[in-house]
N, C-alpha and C positions, 0 to 999 in steps of 0.2 A: 158573254151576252151577245147574241147574234141579231137581236132586234135592232132595226134602224128606223127611226121616225123622222120624217122630213118636216120638223117643226120650224118655227122662225126664231131668230135671235135678233134682239133689238139693235145690236150694233150693225146689222146688215141693212137696216132700213134707211133709205136716203134722207128721210126727214128727222132722223134721230139726232138730238143735239150734239154738236161736235165736242162741247166741253165735257159731256158725260162719257162719250165714246173715248176721248183722250184719257179721262180718269181711269176707266176700265182697262184700257190698253197699258197705261203706266203700271197699274197694279200687276197685271199679268206679266209684264216684262220683269218687274222686280222679283216676283215669286219664281218665275221660270229660271231667271239668272241665279237667284240665291240658292235654289235647290239643285242647280246643275242638271236640270231635267233632261237635257239632250246630250249629255256626255256619252251615254252608251252608244250613240250612233256615230261617233267620231270615226271608228274603224271602217264602218260601212261607207261613209262619205269620203274618207281618204281613198279607199279602194276605187270608188267610182270616179273620183277626180283623176287619179293616176291612170285609170283605164281610158279616160277620154282626153288625157293630156291637158287638162284645164288648170289654170291658176286663178281663174276668175269665177266667183259665185254670184249669181243673180237671184236674190231672194224676192219672190213675189208674195203678195198678201202679207207683208212683213209686220203689219200692226205697229207696235212700238219697238219691235226688234228684240223681243224676249228670247234669251238663250243664244242669240247670234254671236255675241262677244266671246262667250266661253268656248263655243265650238270653233270659231275662227282662230282664236289664239291657240287652242289645242292643236288644230291642224297645222298651223305655222311652225310648231315645234319640230315637225318632221322636215328634215333638210330638203327633201324634194318638193315641199310645198311652202318653202320659206318666203316666197313672193306672193302668196295668196292674198287676194283682195276680194271684198264683198261689197255689193251694191244693193241697198234696200229699196224696194218699191212697194207701192200699194195704191189701190183705187182711192183710198182716203189717206193721203200722206200725213205723216206725223213728224215734220221737220225738227221741232224742238227736241223731241226724244231722240231722233236720229243724230242730230248734231252733238248731243251729249255722248252718244256711242262713238261717233267719229273722233271727238276730242280725246276720249278715254283710250282709244286704240291708236292714236297718232295717225289717223287717216287710213288704217287698214280697212275700216268699215266706212264706206261712203254711201251716198243716197241720191236718188232721182227725185227732185222736188215736185215734179208734175205727176198727176194721176196716171197710173199704169194699169191697164186691163190685163189680168193674168191669162185671159182666154185669147188674147191677140197682142202678144208682147212685141213692141217695135223692134225691128232688126238692129237698130243702133245700140240696143242694150244686150250685149253678148254675155255668155257665161253659162256654167252648169246651174240649172235652176233648182231652187229649193223652196219648199212650202212647209213652214213650221206652224203647227197649231191652227191651221186655217182650211185645210182641204175639206173638212166636214161641212163648211159653209156652202159648198156647191152641191146642188142636186145632181143626180146621175148624168143627165145630159150635159150640164155645164162642166162637171168633173171630167167627163170624156173629152170635152172640147179643150179643157186646160191641158190635158195630157197630149191630145192630138196636135196642139200648137207646138209643143216641144218636139214631137216626132216630125212634124212638117218642116221645122227649122233645123232639125238634125242636132239638137242639143240635149245632153243628158238631163235627167230630172230626178229629184229625191223628194218624196212626200213623207213628212214625219209628224205624228200626233203624240203629244206627251201624256198618253194614257193607254191603258190596256182594254178599255171598255168593259168595266165591271160595275156591278151594283154598289160595291163599297165606295167607288169613286164618287158616285152620286150622293151617297150618305155624307162623305167628307165635304162635298160642295154645299151641303145644307147646314153643316155643324162646325167643323174645325176651321175651314177656310174663311167663312165670314168673320169669325173671331180674330183670325190672323190678320185679315184685312184691316180691321179696326185698330189693331196694335201697330201695324207697320206703316200705315199711311203717312204719318208725319215724317218718316225717313225716306220717302220716295223722292227722287230727283228726276227732272228739274222740279223745283218747288212751285206749287200753284195754290193760291188761296182758294180758287174755285174747287180744287180737289178736297180741301178740308171742309168747305161749306157743304158740298154735295155728298160728303161722307158722314159728317157728324151732325150738321144742323138739319139739312134735308137729305136723308140718306138714300138718294137715288142710285149712286154708284154701287154701294153694296147690294141693294135689291136687284138691280139689273144684272149685276155680276152673278148672283145666285141663279137667276133664271137662265142667263146665257150659258153659264157653266154647266148646268144640268142638261140643257138642250144640246150643248156641244157633244157630250158623251153619248146621248141618244142618237145624234146624227152621224157619229163616227162610222166609217167603213171598216169592218174587220178585214184581215189580210186576204181572205178568199174573194171578198167583194172588190178590194183594190185591184187584185190581179184580173178579175173579170172586166173591170173598167179599162184597165190597160190594154187588154187583148182586143176589146172593142174599138179602142182608140187607135190601135196599131194592128189592123187585121192582116197586113202583109208581113208582120213580124220583122220589121226593120230594127227593132230594139230588143235587147235582152232585159227581161223584167224579173224582179225578185221582191217578195213581200213576206212579212213576218212580224215578230215581236222580239225586242231585246229588253233585258231586265237590268235595272240598277242592282248593285250589291246589296242595297238596303230595301229592295222590294219592288218599287214601282216599275211599270213597263212603258216602253215606247213602241207604238205601232208604226210600221214603215212600208214604203214602196219605193224601189229605185229602178230606173230604166236608163239604159245607155245604148247608143248606136252599135250594132254588131260590127260595123266596119271599123269602129274605134280600136 
């Protein structure tokens, strides 16, 4: 699917209730982590980290941190990345969810509690930047600005979307995934009564998740568009860029873009 529609997602809206946003983010974290959505990109990220000499990852637009734990622990199994640390940031921080990840990883995953704009990351937050399941939120001008900020500060960046942009994925968002959400919600941690209320009594979390999940796929940039954005953000070609898709052994795809300074 090459079609890209710049529709809106409720979780992007400043007035959207924080309790609903948190419920949606917690569900996504649980599903992405449970399905090991981002395991196929571990070799790509390892190569980029070694090429840039980085042991620090700065995740921007982290949401609730879905998939980060599995990827971080997989990378630390390589001796050359045994000291890897991850810092989670977001414009809408989720400290309760992030603290859970920090506890589960004995501090391998940390976080910045203050809001962080991915288009202008403060210099005191170093590291190879990653964007998981969030780059599609940015329209082209903002997406370019996000990449340009990494180029300006001379830090590598990896953009990863846990889908291949297919119509089948939209069908799953309408059918299978809502049923899964109803089944797994009681097991999501940290426990929140509000999550149960807005899932089963007033089902706003599932309804908004269906809308945002559908729009996410329609807003995704395919690899050729990711490369075009990167080249516009880096017209002097200071970075080496690579884009494509990698596939799970059981079928699903991950779309990616990586960039690193040529001088690295």
